C-alpha positions, 0 to 999 in steps of 0.5 A: 731672855739675859737681860730678864735674868740679869734683873731677877739676879740683881733684885735677888741679891738685893733682897738678900742684903736686906734680908741678912741686915734685917736679920743682924739688926733684929738679933741684936735688937732681941739679945740685947733686949733680953738681956737688959730684961734678965739683969732688971728682973734679977737685980731690980725685981722689975721689968720691961711691960711690953719686952716679952710681947715684942721679942715674941713678935721679933721671933716671927719676923727671924723666923719670916727672914731665915725662911726666905734666905734658907729658900734662896740657898736651897736649905728649906726643908723639902721633901725628896721623895719625887726626886728618887722617883723620877730619873735624873733625866727628868730631875729638872721637870721634877724640880720646876713642878715642885718650885711653881706648886711651892710658889703658888702655895705660898702665894696663897698663904701670902693672900691669907695672910693679906686677909689677916693684916686687913682684919687686923688693921680694921679691929685697931688691935694694940700690941703695946702701948699705941704700937698697933699690932698690924706692924708686927704682924705684915710680916706674915704676908710679906714673908710668904710673898718673899718666899714664893718670889725665891721659888718663882726665881727657882722655877725660872732657873728650872725653865732656863735649865730645861732650855740648856742655858746653865743656872745661876748659882746664888752666892751665900748669903752676904753680910751688910757691907761685905764686898765679894770681889770676883776671883780672877780666873786662873 
C-alpha cells in the first residue's frame, strides 16, 4: 500500500511540474504573440493571419491545464451542499463519493473528447496553414483524463483516511526549476 501511494505521489508531482512548465510556456507565447499582433496592426496595418485562432486554442489549453492544477490543489469549483447535510464523521465518505463521481464524469467527458478528436482526425480539418486542428484539440480528451486522474488520487486519499492512514497533502504548484528542500524538523 505504501509503495502504491509513493508511486502515485511521484507521478502527481511529476505531472504538476509538467503542467506548470506548459502553463508558463503557453502564457509566454500568448502574451508575446498578442503583443506582436497589436504592434503589427497599429503600426503597420497588418497582422499575422493565423494568430487569433492560434491564441484561442492556446486559451483552451490554458483552461484545461489550469483546471487540472486547480483539481490537484482542491481549488476547483465544487458544490459543498453534501458537506453541510452530513455530520463531520461522515465527511470522508462524502468526499470519497463526490471524488469518485467527479472522476467518472470527467472520464466520460474524456471519452467523448476522444470520439470528437477521432472525427477531427478523419475529417482532416486544418486549423491554419497545414496544421491539423486535432493537434490543438487533443487537450480536450487529455485534459479531462488528467482531471479524472486527479480525482482518482483524491478518492484514494479518501480511502486512506477512511482506513486510518493520514492523507498526503499536495504541495502548492511547483514552478519549473524550483527546488523545495525539505524543512528540517525543529
